[in-house]
C-alpha positions as CSV (number, residue, x, y, z in Angstrom):
1,M,5.3,-14.6,25.3
2,D,1.6,-14.0,25.5
3,K,1.9,-10.9,23.3
4,Y,3.5,-13.0,20.5
5,L,0.7,-15.5,20.7
6,V,-2.0,-12.8,20.7
7,V,-0.4,-11.3,17.5
8,L,0.0,-14.8,16.0
9,A,-3.7,-15.7,16.6
10,G,-4.9,-12.5,15.2
11,A,-2.6,-12.6,12.1
12,G,-3.9,-16.1,11.3
13,L,-7.5,-15.0,11.5
14,G,-6.7,-11.9,9.4
15,G,-4.8,-13.8,6.8
16,L,-7.7,-16.3,6.5
17,A,-10.2,-13.5,6.2
18,R,-8.1,-11.9,3.4
19,Y,-7.9,-15.2,1.5
20,V,-11.6,-16.0,1.9
21,A,-12.8,-12.4,1.0
22,G,-10.4,-12.0,-1.8
23,T,-11.2,-15.2,-3.5
24,W,-14.9,-14.8,-3.1
25,I,-14.8,-11.2,-4.5
26,M,-12.7,-12.3,-7.5
27,A,-14.9,-15.4,-8.2
28,K,-18.0,-13.3,-8.0
29,Y,-16.9,-10.2,-10.0
30,G,-13.6,-11.3,-11.7
31,G,-12.0,-9.0,-14.2
32,R,-8.5,-7.6,-14.6
33,F,-8.8,-5.0,-11.9
34,P,-7.7,-6.6,-8.5
35,L,-11.0,-5.8,-6.9
36,G,-10.5,-8.4,-4.1
37,T,-7.3,-6.7,-3.0
38,F,-8.7,-3.3,-3.5
39,V,-11.8,-4.0,-1.4
40,I,-9.6,-5.6,1.3
41,N,-7.3,-2.6,1.4
42,I,-10.1,-0.1,1.7
43,T,-12.0,-2.1,4.3
44,G,-8.8,-2.6,6.2
45,A,-8.2,1.1,6.2
46,F,-11.8,1.7,7.4
47,F,-11.4,-0.9,10.2
48,I,-8.1,0.5,11.4
49,G,-9.7,4.0,11.6
50,I,-12.4,2.6,13.8
51,L,-10.3,0.4,15.9
52,M,-7.4,2.8,16.6
53,T,-9.9,5.5,17.5
54,L,-11.8,3.3,19.8
55,L,-8.7,1.7,21.4
56,T,-6.7,4.9,21.9
57,E,-9.2,7.7,22.2
58,R,-12.4,6.4,23.5
59,F,-11.6,3.3,25.6
60,Q,-8.6,2.0,27.5
61,P,-8.8,-1.7,27.0
62,H,-6.1,-4.2,27.9
63,P,-3.1,-3.6,25.5
64,N,-3.5,-7.1,24.1
65,W,-6.7,-6.1,22.4
66,R,-4.8,-3.7,20.2
67,L,-2.1,-6.3,19.5
68,F,-4.8,-8.9,18.6
69,L,-7.1,-6.7,16.5
70,V,-4.8,-4.1,14.9
71,V,-1.4,-5.7,14.7
72,G,-2.7,-9.3,14.4
73,V,-6.0,-9.4,12.6
74,L,-5.6,-6.2,10.5
75,G,-1.9,-6.9,10.0
76,G,-2.8,-10.3,8.6
77,Y,-5.8,-8.9,6.7
78,T,-3.9,-6.0,5.1
79,T,-0.8,-3.9,5.8
80,F,-2.5,-1.2,3.8
81,S,-4.6,-0.3,6.7
82,S,-1.5,0.6,8.7
83,F,-0.2,2.7,5.8
84,E,-3.5,4.6,5.6
85,Y,-3.6,5.2,9.3
86,E,0.0,6.5,9.4
87,T,-0.9,8.8,6.5
88,Y,-3.9,10.0,8.4
89,Q,-1.8,10.7,11.5
90,A,0.7,12.8,9.5
91,V,-2.1,14.9,7.9
92,R,-4.0,15.2,11.2
93,D,-0.9,16.4,12.9
94,G,-0.3,19.1,10.4
95,E,2.4,17.2,8.4
96,R,0.6,17.3,5.0
97,W,3.8,17.2,3.0
98,L,5.1,14.3,5.0
99,G,1.8,12.5,4.4
100,L,2.0,13.2,0.7
101,L,5.6,12.1,0.5
102,Y,4.7,8.9,2.4
103,V,1.8,8.1,0.0
104,G,3.8,8.9,-3.2
105,G,6.9,7.2,-2.0
106,S,5.1,4.1,-0.8
107,V,3.2,3.7,-4.1
108,V,6.1,4.5,-6.4
109,L,8.8,2.6,-4.5
110,G,6.4,-0.2,-3.7
111,Y,5.7,-0.6,-7.3
112,L,9.4,-0.5,-8.2
113,G,10.1,-3.1,-5.5
114,V,7.4,-5.4,-7.0
115,W,8.8,-4.9,-10.4
116,L,12.4,-5.4,-9.4
117,G,11.5,-8.5,-7.4
118,S,9.6,-9.9,-10.3
119,V,12.4,-9.2,-12.7
120,L,15.0,-10.8,-10.4
121,A,12.8,-13.8,-9.8
122,S,12.0,-14.4,-13.4
123,G,15.6,-14.1,-14.5
124,R,14.9,-11.4,-17.2
């Protein structure tokens, strides 16, 4: 049960951080480009690169730290960071085509999913 609570606590903090950062960035810089989400996605990718390297390659902390920081906080902050790390793993492991397929498929199918969901929800 403690693992679920660790993830829950982290996700709450990550979601709050995403909301605060995103609204602040958009209020300050505005515009049509979703700069808030873009910055959050890129910083999330940066943070998962740091955390996963530290937590899996340099240190051996209690497993709950990974659950809290990566699954919880960064999962709440952005799922894009997980996507980026998984792409990095594929390329690092010599699976460049798999990484490319993952990126292209995620972007194209993700967009189609958003479009389809929007169409269905709007009743068009």
